[in-house]
N, CA, C and O atoms as a DFTB+ gen file, in Angstrom:
708 C
 N C O
     1  1     165.033      90.210    -164.063
     2  2     164.679      91.440    -164.741
     3  2     163.349      91.244    -165.467
     4  3     163.167      90.261    -166.185
     5  1     162.431      92.172    -165.279
     6  2     161.137      92.130    -165.968
     7  2     161.291      92.872    -167.291
     8  3     161.725      94.023    -167.335
     9  1     160.922      92.182    -168.365
    10  2     161.052      92.806    -169.665
    11  2     159.819      93.639    -169.969
    12  3     158.684      93.202    -169.774
    13  1     160.070      94.855    -170.455
    14  2     159.002      95.739    -170.890
    15  2     158.440      95.186    -172.198
    16  3     159.189      94.982    -173.153
    17  1     157.130      94.942    -172.251
    18  2     156.516      94.358    -173.440
    19  2     155.716      95.379    -174.246
    20  3     154.964      95.012    -175.148
    21  1     155.882      96.662    -173.917
    22  2     155.205      97.703    -174.684
    23  2     155.816      97.802    -176.077
    24  3     157.008      97.558    -176.260
    25  1     155.003      98.155    -177.040
    26  2     155.508      98.410    -178.387
    27  2     156.375      99.659    -178.338
    28  3     156.018     100.650    -177.700
    29  1     157.499      99.607    -179.005
    30  2     158.424     100.730    -179.027
    31  2     158.211     101.509    -180.318
    32  3     158.420     100.987    -181.413
    33  1     157.793     102.760    -180.178
    34  2     157.599     103.630    -181.331
    35  2     158.791     104.569    -181.448
    36  3     159.298     105.082    -180.450
    37  1     159.226     104.784    -182.675
    38  2     160.385     105.634    -182.928
    39  2     159.989     106.907    -183.650
    40  3     159.064     106.920    -184.462
    41  1     160.705     107.975    -183.342
    42  2     160.612     109.192    -184.137
    43  2     161.604     109.004    -185.275
    44  3     162.802     108.852    -185.034
    45  1     161.121     109.011    -186.508
    46  2     162.009     108.714    -187.626
    47  2     162.938     109.874    -187.964
    48  3     162.771     111.000    -187.494
    49  1     163.913     109.555    -188.791
    50  2     164.827     110.551    -189.338
    51  2     164.438     110.725    -190.801
    52  3     164.376     109.746    -191.545
    53  1     164.178     111.959    -191.218
    54  2     163.832     112.242    -192.609
    55  2     164.988     112.994    -193.258
    56  3     165.672     113.791    -192.615
    57  1     165.192     112.721    -194.551
    58  2     166.330     113.316    -195.243
    59  2     165.883     114.166    -196.424
    60  3     164.898     113.862    -197.096
    61  1     166.629     115.232    -196.658
    62  2     166.435     116.084    -197.836
    63  2     167.314     115.522    -198.953
    64  3     168.506     115.288    -198.759
    65  1     166.712     115.310    -200.121
    66  2     167.431     114.771    -201.268
    67  2     167.005     115.535    -202.519
    68  3     165.845     115.933    -202.633
    69  1     167.925     115.744    -203.453
    70  2     167.581     116.515    -204.655
    71  2     166.472     115.849    -205.464
    72  3     165.778     116.521    -206.228
    73  1     166.298     114.546    -205.306
    74  2     165.270     113.807    -206.030
    75  2     164.000     113.615    -205.206
    76  3     163.046     112.998    -205.680
    77  1     163.976     114.139    -203.972
    78  2     162.842     113.943    -203.076
    79  2     161.648     114.812    -203.422
    80  3     161.740     115.704    -204.266
    81  1     160.514     114.547    -202.760
    82  2     159.277     115.273    -203.029
    83  2     158.616     115.777    -201.766
    84  3     159.288     116.149    -200.805
    85  1     157.286     115.788    -201.774
    86  2     156.509     116.327    -200.652
    87  2     155.571     115.291    -200.032
    88  3     154.887     115.593    -199.054
    89  1     155.529     114.095    -200.575
    90  2     154.539     113.116    -200.143
    91  2     154.746     112.612    -198.706
    92  3     153.774     112.265    -198.036
    93  1     155.985     112.568    -198.230
    94  2     156.211     112.095    -196.867
    95  2     155.552     113.021    -195.855
    96  3     155.073     112.568    -194.815
    97  1     155.525     114.300    -196.150
    98  2     154.817     115.253    -195.303
    99  2     153.330     115.249    -195.615
   100  3     152.499     115.092    -194.720
   101  1     153.001     115.421    -196.879
   102  2     151.613     115.601    -197.317
   103  2     150.750     114.355    -197.089
   104  3     149.622     114.473    -196.609
   105  1     151.253     113.180    -197.419
   106  2     150.428     111.972    -197.358
   107  2     150.670     111.120    -196.119
   108  3     149.770     110.412    -195.669
   109  1     151.887     111.184    -195.561
   110  2     152.196     110.372    -194.392
   111  2     152.229     111.182    -193.105
   112  3     152.265     110.611    -192.015
   113  1     152.217     112.514    -193.219
   114  2     152.143     113.373    -192.046
   115  2     153.437     113.545    -191.284
   116  3     153.409     114.009    -190.144
   117  1     154.570     113.192    -191.865
   118  2     155.823     113.412    -191.156
   119  2     156.085     114.912    -191.072
   120  3     156.021     115.607    -192.087
   121  1     156.377     115.417    -189.884
   122  2     156.484     116.866    -189.675
   123  2     157.823     117.437    -190.140
   124  3     158.628     117.893    -189.328
   125  1     158.049     117.409    -191.440
   126  2     159.274     117.960    -191.991
   127  2     158.908     118.790    -193.208
   128  3     158.132     118.360    -194.061
   129  1     159.467     119.964    -193.275
   130  2     159.140     120.914    -194.340
   131  2     160.092     120.775    -195.513
   132  3     161.232     120.334    -195.362
   133  1     159.611     121.155    -196.672
   134  2     160.445     121.183    -197.861
   135  2     159.811     120.392    -198.991
   136  3     158.920     119.569    -198.778
   137  1     160.289     120.657    -200.189
   138  2     159.779     119.937    -201.358
   139  2     160.821     118.952    -201.875
   140  3     160.782     118.534    -203.032
   141  1     161.758     118.588    -200.991
   142  2     162.847     117.686    -201.368
   143  2     163.056     116.589    -200.322
   144  3     164.187     116.166    -200.079
   145  1     161.968     116.133    -199.705
   146  2     162.076     115.103    -198.675
   147  2     162.055     113.741    -199.370
   148  3     161.013     113.298    -199.854
   149  1     163.206     113.089    -199.413
   150  2     163.340     111.852    -200.162
   151  2     163.135     110.599    -199.344
   152  3     162.594     109.616    -199.848
   153  1     163.560     110.612    -198.076
   154  2     163.504     109.386    -197.290
   155  2     163.033     109.649    -195.867
   156  3     163.352     110.668    -195.254
   157  1     162.271     108.702    -195.371
   158  2     161.931     108.614    -193.955
   159  2     162.568     107.321    -193.458
   160  3     162.158     106.226    -193.843
   161  1     163.567     107.459    -192.604
   162  2     164.204     106.295    -192.007
   163  2     163.382     105.944    -190.769
   164  3     163.660     106.423    -189.670
   165  1     162.376     105.109    -190.959
   166  2     161.411     104.804    -189.911
   167  2     161.963     103.942    -188.796
   168  3     161.641     104.152    -187.627
   169  1     162.791     102.974    -189.149
   170  2     163.454     102.120    -188.160
   171  2     164.922     102.098    -188.535
   172  3     165.308     101.464    -189.518
   173  1     165.744     102.791    -187.752
   174  2     167.153     102.904    -188.091
   175  2     167.998     103.161    -186.855
   176  3     167.661     103.987    -186.007
   177  1     169.105     102.434    -186.775
   178  2     170.124     102.697    -185.760
   179  2     171.436     103.028    -186.457
   180  3     172.514     102.872    -185.883
   181  1     171.335     103.483    -187.694
   182  2     172.510     103.822    -188.509
   183  2     173.134     105.127    -188.010
   184  3     172.410     106.036    -187.602
   185  1     174.448     105.233    -188.035
   186  2     175.095     106.475    -187.579
   187  2     174.622     107.727    -188.320
   188  3     174.655     108.821    -187.755
   189  1     174.185     107.586    -189.571
   190  2     173.714     108.746    -190.333
   191  2     172.241     109.058    -190.112
   192  3     171.722     110.017    -190.683
   193  1     171.566     108.270    -189.297
   194  2     170.153     108.498    -189.023
   195  2     169.659     107.539    -187.969
   196  3     169.085     106.500    -188.295
   197  1     169.870     107.865    -186.724
   198  2     169.548     106.992    -185.597
   199  2     168.208     107.428    -185.013
   200  3     168.108     108.507    -184.428
   201  1     167.176     106.594    -185.169
   202  2     165.850     106.914    -184.657
   203  2     165.842     107.064    -183.143
   204  3     166.680     106.493    -182.446
   205  1     164.887     107.837    -182.647
   206  2     164.757     108.102    -181.218
   207  2     163.459     107.503    -180.718
   208  3     162.419     107.659    -181.358
   209  1     163.505     106.814    -179.573
   210  2     162.300     106.248    -178.974
   211  2     161.370     107.406    -178.591
   212  3     161.771     108.343    -177.901
   213  1     160.115     107.316    -179.060
   214  2     159.175     108.437    -178.938
   215  2     158.452     108.493    -177.602
   216  3     158.070     109.577    -177.161
   217  1     158.253     107.352    -176.944
   218  2     157.479     107.358    -175.699
   219  2     157.802     106.121    -174.872
   220  3     158.524     105.231    -175.321
   221  1     157.268     106.079    -173.679
   222  2     157.426     104.902    -172.834
   223  2     158.695     104.904    -172.011
   224  3     159.341     105.937    -171.839
   225  1     159.043     103.733    -171.506
   226  2     160.152     103.576    -170.570
   227  2     161.500     103.990    -171.152
   228  3     162.401     104.370    -170.403
   229  1     161.653     103.925    -172.457
   230  2     162.936     104.226    -173.090
   231  2     162.907     105.550    -173.855
   232  3     163.795     105.813    -174.667
   233  1     161.908     106.372    -173.606
   234  2     161.738     107.642    -174.313
   235  2     163.042     108.434    -174.328
   236  3     163.717     108.576    -173.309
   237  1     163.380     108.950    -175.524
   238  2     164.566     109.771    -175.682
   239  2     165.826     109.003    -176.048
   240  3     166.805     109.602    -176.493
   241  1     165.817     107.672    -175.867
   242  2     166.992     106.878    -176.219
   243  2     167.066     106.703    -177.728
   244  3     166.040     106.569    -178.396
   245  1     168.273     106.703    -178.258
   246  2     168.495     106.366    -179.659
   247  2     168.333     104.850    -179.807
   248  3     168.605     104.097    -178.872
   249  1     167.893     104.413    -180.977
   250  2     167.717     102.978    -181.199
   251  2     169.036     102.235    -181.032
   252  3     169.048     101.128    -180.492
   253  1     170.140     102.813    -181.479
   254  2     171.446     102.158    -181.316
   255  2     171.784     101.953    -179.844
   256  3     172.350     100.926    -179.468
   257  1     171.436     102.933    -179.014
   258  2     171.688     102.842    -177.575
   259  2     170.799     101.770    -176.946
   260  3     171.248     101.004    -176.094
   261  1     169.540     101.723    -177.370
   262  2     168.611     100.707    -176.867
   263  2     169.111      99.314    -177.250
   264  3     169.062      98.393    -176.434
   265  1     169.587      99.154    -178.471
   266  2     170.141      97.884    -178.964
   267  2     171.333      97.456    -178.103
   268  3     171.468      96.288    -177.741
   269  1     172.184      98.418    -177.789
   270  2     173.391      98.120    -177.022
   271  2     173.095      97.809    -175.551
   272  3     173.650      96.868    -174.983
   273  1     172.211      98.613    -174.940
   274  2     171.972      98.484    -173.500
   275  2     170.896      97.460    -173.131
   276  3     170.870      96.962    -172.005
   277  1     170.008      97.149    -174.083
   278  2     168.915      96.215    -173.796
   279  2     168.758      95.185    -174.916
   280  3     167.721      95.148    -175.579
   281  1     169.782      94.347    -175.135
   282  2     169.703      93.361    -176.217
   283  2     168.568      92.350    -176.014
   284  3     168.093      91.741    -176.973
   285  1     168.148      92.180    -174.783
   286  2     167.047      91.242    -174.504
   287  2     165.749      91.653    -175.192
   288  3     164.900      90.804    -175.464
   289  1     165.585      92.942    -175.477
   290  2     164.383      93.415    -176.169
   291  2     164.338      92.938    -177.617
   292  3     163.276      92.912    -178.239
   293  1     165.502      92.561    -178.148
   294  2     165.624      92.189    -179.557
   295  2     165.931      90.706    -179.740
   296  3     166.225      90.265    -180.851
   297  1     165.863      89.936    -178.657
   298  2     166.086      88.504    -178.763
   299  2     167.538      88.085    -178.615
   300  3     167.900      86.983    -179.025
   301  1     168.378      88.936    -178.040
   302  2     169.783      88.591    -177.827
   303  2     170.406      87.929    -179.054
   304  3     170.857      86.785    -178.981
   305  1     170.433      88.632    -180.164
   306  2     170.906      88.074    -181.437
   307  2     172.408      87.817    -181.463
   308  3     172.884      87.006    -182.256
   309  1     173.163      88.507    -180.596
   310  2     174.612      88.380    -180.614
   311  2     175.275      89.247    -181.672
   312  3     176.501      89.281    -181.771
   313  1     174.471      89.947    -182.461
   314  2     175.042      90.835    -183.483
   315  2     175.569      92.095    -182.814
   316  3     175.049      92.525    -181.785
   317  1     176.611      92.689    -183.407
   318  2     177.232      93.849    -182.785
   319  2     176.541      95.168    -183.121
   320  3     176.895      96.206    -182.561
   321  1     175.550      95.146    -184.036
   322  2     174.812      96.361    -184.383
   323  2     173.426      95.988    -184.883
   324  3     173.188      94.862    -185.318
   325  1     172.525      96.941    -184.816
   326  2     171.158      96.722    -185.275
   327  2     171.193      96.432    -186.770
   328  3     171.759      97.219    -187.530
   329  1     170.601      95.318    -187.212
   330  2     170.815      94.864    -188.588
   331  2     169.835      95.378    -189.647
   332  3     169.965      95.013    -190.816
   333  1     168.871      96.202    -189.278
   334  2     167.854      96.623    -190.243
   335  2     167.850      98.128    -190.446
   336  3     168.253      98.899    -189.576
   337  1     167.384      98.517    -191.621
   338  2     167.094      99.917    -191.921
   339  2     165.812      99.881    -192.747
   340  3     165.795      99.365    -193.865
   341  1     164.737     100.437    -192.182
   342  2     163.442     100.448    -192.862
   343  2     163.136     101.884    -193.253
   344  3     163.095     102.779    -192.408
   345  1     162.917     102.094    -194.571
   346  2     162.700     103.437    -195.112
   347  2     161.389     103.500    -195.882
   348  3     160.888     102.495    -196.385
   349  1     160.858     104.699    -195.958
   350  2     159.834     105.033    -196.957
   351  2     160.504     106.052    -197.862
   352  3     161.046     107.050    -197.387
   353  1     160.468     105.803    -199.165
   354  2     161.154     106.663    -200.123
   355  2     160.130     107.350    -201.027
   356  3     159.213     106.713    -201.545
   357  1     160.304     108.660    -201.204
   358  2     159.512     109.430    -202.165
   359  2     160.477     109.963    -203.209
   360  3     161.170     110.955    -202.982
   361  1     160.515     109.294    -204.358
   362  2     161.419     109.690    -205.434
   363  2     160.610     110.335    -206.554
   364  3     159.882     109.654    -207.276
   365  1     160.744     111.659    -206.693
   366  2     160.049     112.334    -207.786
   367  2     160.926     112.383    -209.032
   368  3     160.507     112.877    -210.078
   369  1     162.149     111.864    -208.910
   370  2     163.082     111.819    -210.028
   371  2     163.863     110.511    -209.932
   372  3     163.830     109.840    -208.900
   373  1     164.566     110.149    -211.004
   374  2     165.359     108.921    -211.011
   375  2     166.510     109.033    -210.016
   376  3     167.112     110.094    -209.858
   377  1     166.802     107.920    -209.352
   378  2     167.961     107.839    -208.472
   379  2     169.113     107.197    -209.226
   380  3     168.911     106.605    -210.286
   381  1     170.310     107.308    -208.688
   382  2     171.488     106.740    -209.337
   383  2     171.425     105.216    -209.325
   384  3     170.841     104.609    -208.428
   385  1     172.034     104.620    -210.331
   386  2     172.140     103.168    -210.393
   387  2     173.231     102.742    -209.424
   388  3     174.306     103.340    -209.376
   389  1     172.937     101.689    -208.645
   390  2     173.839     101.264    -207.584
   391  2     174.030      99.755    -207.607
   392  3     173.245      99.019    -208.205
   393  1     175.100      99.311    -206.937
   394  2     175.348      97.900    -206.648
   395  2     175.901      97.867    -205.234
   396  3     176.860      98.578    -204.931
   397  1     175.312      97.052    -204.358
   398  2     175.773      96.957    -202.976
   399  2     176.522      95.651    -202.740
   400  3     176.229      94.638    -203.375
   401  1     177.488      95.677    -201.828
   402  2     178.275      94.471    -201.531
   403  2     177.538      93.511    -200.600
   404  3     176.543      93.878    -199.974
   405  1     178.037      92.280    -200.519
   406  2     177.556      91.343    -199.510
   407  2     178.354      91.571    -198.223
   408  3     179.270      92.393    -198.200
   409  1     178.009      90.845    -197.152
   410  2     178.662      91.044    -195.858
   411  2     180.172      90.811    -195.920
   412  3     180.938      91.585    -195.347
   413  1     180.608      89.755    -196.606
   414  2     182.033      89.420    -196.648
   415  2     182.837      90.543    -197.311
   416  3     183.876      90.951    -196.792
   417  1     182.363      91.040    -198.450
   418  2     183.071      92.114    -199.144
   419  2     183.062      93.393    -198.309
   420  3     184.087      94.062    -198.175
   421  1     181.912      93.724    -197.754
   422  2     181.802      94.949    -196.953
   423  2     182.720      94.894    -195.737
   424  3     183.374      95.882    -195.403
   425  1     182.767      93.755    -195.084
   426  2     183.622      93.622    -193.906
   427  2     185.089      93.849    -194.264
   428  3     185.822      94.501    -193.520
   429  1     185.514      93.307    -195.410
   430  2     186.911      93.410    -195.817
   431  2     187.273      94.763    -196.429
   432  3     188.396      95.238    -196.257
   433  1     186.334      95.387    -197.142
   434  2     186.682      96.580    -197.925
   435  2     185.935      97.854    -197.535
   436  3     186.241      98.924    -198.062
   437  1     184.974      97.766    -196.635
   438  2     184.148      98.928    -196.284
   439  2     184.202      99.208    -194.774
   440  3     183.176      99.473    -194.147
   441  1     185.393      99.148    -194.212
   442  2     185.607      99.456    -192.790
   443  2     184.741      98.633    -191.850
   444  3     184.263      99.146    -190.838
   445  1     184.533      97.350    -192.177
   446  2     183.791      96.460    -191.298
   447  2     182.288      96.600    -191.367
   448  3     181.580      96.054    -190.520
   449  1     181.785      97.314    -192.350
   450  2     180.336      97.488    -192.495
   451  2     179.661      96.173    -192.835
   452  3     180.313      95.199    -193.213
   453  1     178.355      96.164    -192.696
   454  2     177.556      95.042    -193.166
   455  2     177.267      95.232    -194.648
   456  3     177.262      96.358    -195.145
   457  1     177.028      94.138    -195.346
   458  2     176.574      94.202    -196.730
   459  2     175.152      94.713    -196.759
   460  3     174.607      95.118    -195.732
   461  1     174.547      94.693    -197.944
   462  2     173.216      95.280    -198.035
   463  2     172.335      94.482    -198.988
   464  3     172.535      94.484    -200.203
   465  1     171.360      93.805    -198.405
   466  2     170.269      93.214    -199.160
   467  2     169.092      94.160    -198.991
   468  3     168.784      94.576    -197.874
   469  1     168.430      94.506    -200.095
   470  2     167.279      95.396    -200.020
   471  2     166.021      94.638    -200.409
   472  3     166.059      93.717    -201.225
   473  1     164.922      95.035    -199.819
   474  2     163.605      94.555    -200.226
   475  2     162.726      95.782    -200.386
   476  3     162.676      96.645    -199.509
   477  1     162.038      95.850    -201.506
   478  2     161.187      96.999    -201.796
   479  2     159.743      96.545    -201.886
   480  3     159.423      95.597    -202.602
   481  1     158.870      97.230    -201.153
   482  2     157.427      97.038    -201.276
   483  2     156.883      98.332    -201.879
   484  3     157.068      99.410    -201.316
   485  1     156.222      98.222    -203.007
   486  2     155.752      99.405    -203.718
   487  2     154.408      99.837    -203.134
   488  3     153.395      99.163    -203.326
   489  1     154.405     100.974    -202.413
   490  2     153.179     101.524    -201.847
   491  2     152.350     102.216    -202.915
   492  3     151.128     102.074    -202.963
   493  1     153.040     102.972    -203.777
   494  2     152.362     103.727    -204.823
   495  2     153.386     104.054    -205.895
   496  3     154.581     104.142    -205.614
   497  1     152.922     104.233    -207.114
   498  2     153.783     104.646    -208.216
   499  2     152.909     105.120    -209.364
   500  3     151.711     104.842    -209.408
   501  1     153.520     105.834    -210.283
   502  2     152.804     106.284    -211.468
   503  2     152.482     105.079    -212.354
   504  3     153.142     104.043    -212.282
   505  1     151.473     105.235    -213.174
   506  2     151.152     104.201    -214.150
   507  2     152.343     104.043    -215.096
   508  3     152.978     105.027    -215.474
   509  1     152.635     102.820    -215.467
   510  2     153.758     102.485    -216.355
   511  2     155.126     102.762    -215.729
   512  3     156.103     102.944    -216.455
   513  1     155.214     102.798    -214.408
   514  2     156.493     103.017    -213.728
   515  2     157.379     101.773    -213.856
   516  3     156.888     100.656    -214.020
   517  1     158.685     101.992    -213.778
   518  2     159.645     100.896    -213.829
   519  2     160.728     101.100    -212.782
   520  3     160.932     102.206    -212.280
   521  1     161.413     100.017    -212.466
   522  2     162.604     100.036    -211.629
   523  2     163.729      99.374    -212.408
   524  3     163.481      98.546    -213.284
   525  1     164.954      99.735    -212.094
   526  2     166.111      99.034    -212.625
   527  2     166.428      97.896    -211.664
   528  3     166.670      98.119    -210.478
   529  1     166.423      96.669    -212.192
   530  2     166.779      95.489    -211.395
   531  2     167.576      94.553    -212.294
   532  3     167.009      93.835    -213.116
   533  1     168.886      94.567    -212.131
   534  2     169.741      93.680    -212.906
   535  2     170.165      94.274    -214.235
   536  3     169.949      95.454    -214.513
   537  1     170.773      93.423    -215.048
   538  2     171.257      93.832    -216.373
   539  2     171.007      92.702    -217.357
   540  3     170.605      91.602    -216.977
   541  1     171.254      92.996    -218.631
   542  2     170.959      92.045    -219.698
   543  2     172.189      91.384    -220.298
   544  3     172.061      90.614    -221.250
   545  1     173.370      91.657    -219.773
   546  2     174.584      91.027    -220.307
   547  2     174.574      89.542    -219.971
   548  3     174.205      89.146    -218.865
   549  1     174.978      88.735    -220.927
   550  2     174.964      87.278    -220.740
   551  2     176.317      86.732    -220.268
   552  3     176.384      85.644    -219.695
   553  1     177.385      87.484    -220.510
   554  2     178.723      87.070    -220.085
   555  2     179.467      88.284    -219.530
   556  3     179.047      89.424    -219.725
   557  1     180.573      88.024    -218.838
   558  2     181.402      89.117    -218.328
   559  2     181.944      89.956    -219.488
   560  3     182.017      91.182    -219.394
   561  1     182.318      89.295    -220.565
   562  2     182.840      90.004    -221.727
   563  2     181.777      90.921    -222.327
   564  3     182.062      92.066    -222.677
   565  1     180.549      90.410    -222.443
   566  2     179.459      91.228    -222.991
   567  2     179.164      92.406    -222.059
   568  3     178.895      93.513    -222.526
   569  1     179.214      92.172    -220.756
   570  2     179.005      93.239    -219.780
   571  2     180.044      94.341    -219.983
   572  3     179.701      95.520    -220.068
   573  1     181.311      93.948    -220.060
   574  2     182.384      94.930    -220.249
   575  2     182.209      95.697    -221.558
   576  3     182.397      96.913    -221.599
   577  1     181.852      94.988    -222.621
   578  2     181.680      95.622    -223.926
   579  2     180.522      96.625    -223.889
   580  3     180.662      97.744    -224.382
   581  1     179.376      96.233    -223.306
   582  2     178.216      97.134    -223.230
   583  2     178.562      98.405    -222.448
   584  3     178.173      99.508    -222.831
   585  1     179.291      98.233    -221.359
   586  2     179.674      99.390    -220.542
   587  2     180.646     100.285    -221.307
   588  3     180.436     101.495    -221.387
   589  1     181.695      99.710    -221.862
   590  2     182.705     100.505    -222.586
   591  2     182.116     101.226    -223.789
   592  3     182.582     102.305    -224.155
   593  1     181.086     100.634    -224.411
   594  2     180.460     101.253    -225.577
   595  2     179.290     102.166    -225.200
   596  3     178.674     102.784    -226.069
   597  1     178.987     102.249    -223.885
   598  2     177.900     103.121    -223.432
   599  2     176.524     102.680    -223.911
   600  3     175.653     103.519    -224.138
   601  1     176.321     101.395    -224.065
   602  2     175.037     100.866    -224.538
   603  2     174.097     100.659    -223.347
   604  3     173.662      99.541    -223.074
   605  1     173.792     101.750    -222.647
   606  2     173.074     101.690    -221.377
   607  2     171.654     101.163    -221.521
   608  3     171.222     100.342    -220.713
   609  1     170.922     101.614    -222.527
   610  2     169.528     101.161    -222.709
   611  2     169.466      99.661    -222.926
   612  3     168.543      98.998    -222.452
   613  1     170.445      99.122    -223.642
   614  2     170.514      97.686    -223.900
   615  2     171.008      96.926    -222.663
   616  3     170.563      95.812    -222.389
   617  1     171.928      97.540    -221.928
   618  2     172.554      96.905    -220.768
   619  2     171.609      96.812    -219.561
   620  3     171.451      95.741    -218.974
   621  1     170.989      97.926    -219.201
   622  2     170.175      98.019    -217.990
   623  2     168.836      97.302    -218.174
   624  3     168.166      97.465    -219.193
   625  1     168.462      96.512    -217.177
   626  2     167.187      95.785    -217.201
   627  2     166.163      96.558    -216.382
   628  3     166.336      96.737    -215.176
   629  1     165.100      97.014    -217.030
   630  2     164.004      97.695    -216.335
   631  2     162.825      96.736    -216.235
   632  3     162.520      95.993    -217.168
   633  1     162.167      96.774    -215.069
   634  2     160.988      95.942    -214.886
   635  2     159.795      96.836    -214.558
   636  3     159.940      97.828    -213.844
   637  1     158.620      96.491    -215.076
   638  2     157.429      97.276    -214.735
   639  2     157.014      97.000    -213.297
   640  3     157.188      95.891    -212.791
   641  1     156.462      98.022    -212.641
   642  2     155.987      97.864    -211.258
   643  2     154.599      98.463    -211.109
   644  3     154.143      99.269    -211.920
   645  1     153.939      98.026    -210.020
   646  2     152.625      98.563    -209.661
   647  2     152.504      98.497    -208.141
   648  3     153.245      97.752    -207.500
   649  1     151.587      99.261    -207.555
   650  2     151.404      99.186    -206.102
   651  2     151.133      97.743    -205.665
   652  3     150.369      97.014    -206.298
   653  1     151.783      97.356    -204.562
   654  2     151.634      96.006    -204.027
   655  2     152.755      95.065    -204.437
   656  3     152.868      93.971    -203.884
   657  1     153.582      95.464    -205.390
   658  2     154.705      94.616    -205.805
   659  2     155.762      94.577    -204.700
   660  3     155.939      95.535    -203.948
   661  1     156.456      93.442    -204.628
   662  2     157.550      93.242    -203.679
   663  2     158.750      92.763    -204.472
   664  3     158.652      91.803    -205.235
   665  1     159.885      93.430    -204.294
   666  2     161.092      93.100    -205.034
   667  2     162.236      92.948    -204.050
   668  3     162.449      93.818    -203.205
   669  1     162.983      91.838    -204.152
   670  2     164.184      91.659    -203.338
   671  2     165.397      91.961    -204.199
   672  3     165.512      91.476    -205.325
   673  1     166.299      92.768    -203.658
   674  2     167.530      93.143    -204.341
   675  2     168.689      92.531    -203.563
   676  3     169.068      93.030    -202.504
   677  1     169.245      91.455    -204.092
   678  2     170.370      90.793    -203.435
   679  2     171.661      91.577    -203.655
   680  3     171.780      92.297    -204.646
   681  1     172.636      91.448    -202.739
   682  2     173.928      92.105    -202.953
   683  2     174.497      91.714    -204.324
   684  3     174.351      90.577    -204.772
   685  1     175.143      92.681    -204.973
   686  2     175.710      92.431    -206.292
   687  2     174.761      92.696    -207.433
   688  3     175.149      92.562    -208.594
   689  1     173.520      93.070    -207.141
   690  2     172.509      93.327    -208.182
   691  2     172.484      94.808    -208.533
   692  3     172.362      95.664    -207.656
   693  1     172.600      95.098    -209.822
   694  2     172.444      96.469    -210.312
   695  2     170.999      96.871    -210.040
   696  3     170.083      96.106    -210.338
   697  1     170.778      98.075    -209.471
   698  2     169.408      98.483    -209.162
   699  2     169.287     100.003    -209.057
   700  3     170.264     100.709    -208.807
   701  1     168.051     100.486    -209.257
   702  2     167.758     101.908    -209.095
   703  2     166.258     102.119    -209.082
   704  3     165.492     101.361    -209.677
   705  1     165.862     103.172    -208.385
   706  2     164.466     103.606    -208.367
   707  2     164.322     104.699    -209.405
   708  3     163.229     105.237    -209.587
């Protein structure tokens, strides 16, 4: 079998979110209307947003289908699903604080899903912008006390960011944009 060595371009999936803005259309040229476009899932084979091959030999195929039918294109990883989700996010408002599981927890408690490690590269942000990454509790007891007493400003750890910053969010880390 001759492997196709052309670059595979995908038509992304864009999502409407109450915290989204207009920059994905205005600055990146994604052809989606609205003032609430929060995410562009640029590389995704996720059931909630499966990218479509835009041109070439596999035009029209979903990325999940390409992964399943042509594993040789991806290095025959042996994984049962495409392991990445690459997004561009335009958040004009704060997002909810989240904590994601690791693979072992997700497999056991989330219907066999994969865990979630995130990496964020800051393309642009307002001056003096911050992200939530982690918390300030020193012990489990202090964590429980801060939460029960609603001491959120003291509990939540905010870090300053600027364009060009790279942040890795490991599973189990409190985080928010």
